C-alpha positions as CSV (number, residue, x, y, z in Angstrom):
1,M,106.4,103.2,137.3
2,L,108.4,101.7,134.5
3,H,107.1,100.8,131.0
4,R,108.5,98.6,128.3
5,Y,108.8,100.3,124.9
6,W,109.5,98.6,121.5
7,F,110.9,100.9,118.8
8,R,110.5,100.0,115.2
9,L,113.3,102.0,113.4
10,S,114.1,102.7,109.8
11,S,116.1,100.0,108.2
12,T,119.4,100.2,106.3
13,S,120.7,98.1,103.5
14,T,123.6,97.1,105.8
15,P,122.8,94.2,108.2
16,S,122.2,95.6,111.6
17,V,120.5,94.4,114.8
18,L,118.5,97.6,114.7
19,N,116.7,96.4,111.6
20,I,114.8,94.2,114.0
21,G,114.0,97.0,116.5
22,C,115.0,98.1,119.9
23,G,113.6,97.4,123.4
24,I,113.9,99.9,126.2
25,T,112.3,100.1,129.7
26,A,111.8,103.7,130.9
27,Y,109.6,105.9,133.0
28,D,107.9,107.4,130.0
29,V,108.3,107.7,126.2
30,D,110.5,110.8,126.5
31,D,112.8,108.9,128.9
32,A,112.9,106.0,126.5
33,K,113.8,108.2,123.6
34,S,116.5,109.8,125.6
35,L,118.0,106.4,126.3
36,L,117.6,105.5,122.7
37,R,119.7,108.5,121.6
38,E,122.2,108.2,124.4
39,K,122.8,104.4,124.4
40,I,121.8,103.2,120.9
41,F,122.2,106.0,118.4
42,S,125.6,106.9,119.8
43,V,126.8,103.4,119.0
44,F,124.8,102.4,115.8
45,G,124.0,105.8,114.3
46,A,120.7,107.6,114.3
47,R,117.6,106.2,112.7
48,D,114.1,107.4,112.1
49,I,111.6,106.1,114.6
50,L,108.7,104.5,112.6
51,E,106.6,103.2,115.6
52,V,106.7,103.1,119.3
53,I,104.8,100.3,121.1
54,A,104.2,101.1,124.8
55,D,103.9,98.4,127.4
56,V,104.9,95.8,124.8
57,D,104.3,92.2,125.6
58,V,107.8,90.8,125.0
59,N,106.3,87.4,124.2
60,T,105.0,88.9,121.0
61,L,108.5,89.8,119.8
62,D,110.7,87.7,117.5
63,Q,111.2,84.4,119.2
64,G,114.3,83.5,117.2
65,H,116.3,86.7,117.6
66,V,114.9,89.0,120.2
67,I,113.8,86.7,123.0
68,P,117.0,84.7,123.3
69,N,119.2,87.8,122.9
70,M,117.6,90.3,125.3
71,S,118.5,91.2,128.8
72,T,115.9,91.7,131.6
73,P,113.1,94.0,130.5
74,S,112.0,94.8,134.1
75,N,115.0,97.1,134.7
76,R,115.3,100.7,133.4
77,G,117.5,100.7,130.3
78,V,118.1,99.1,126.9
79,W,117.2,95.4,126.9
80,F,117.5,94.8,123.1
81,P,120.0,94.9,121.7
82,Q,122.3,94.1,124.5
83,L,125.2,96.5,124.6
């Protein structure tokens, strides 16, 4: 069974989409962290994970930035930011 995870990550002074957060659908939190390292940190650089929200309701996420710019959260993989 897949779960939606929202990662709150440490911010940088440089503008970055990761300052908003990162959405990943995965089998479990370890799978999600693996995807985070492989797909996101390899592109944007590593960040500290401040919070992980499991089974996040995407409707509670930023309506102006996340919702219009995310891919389908029902499939395994990164859905925000879009790569």
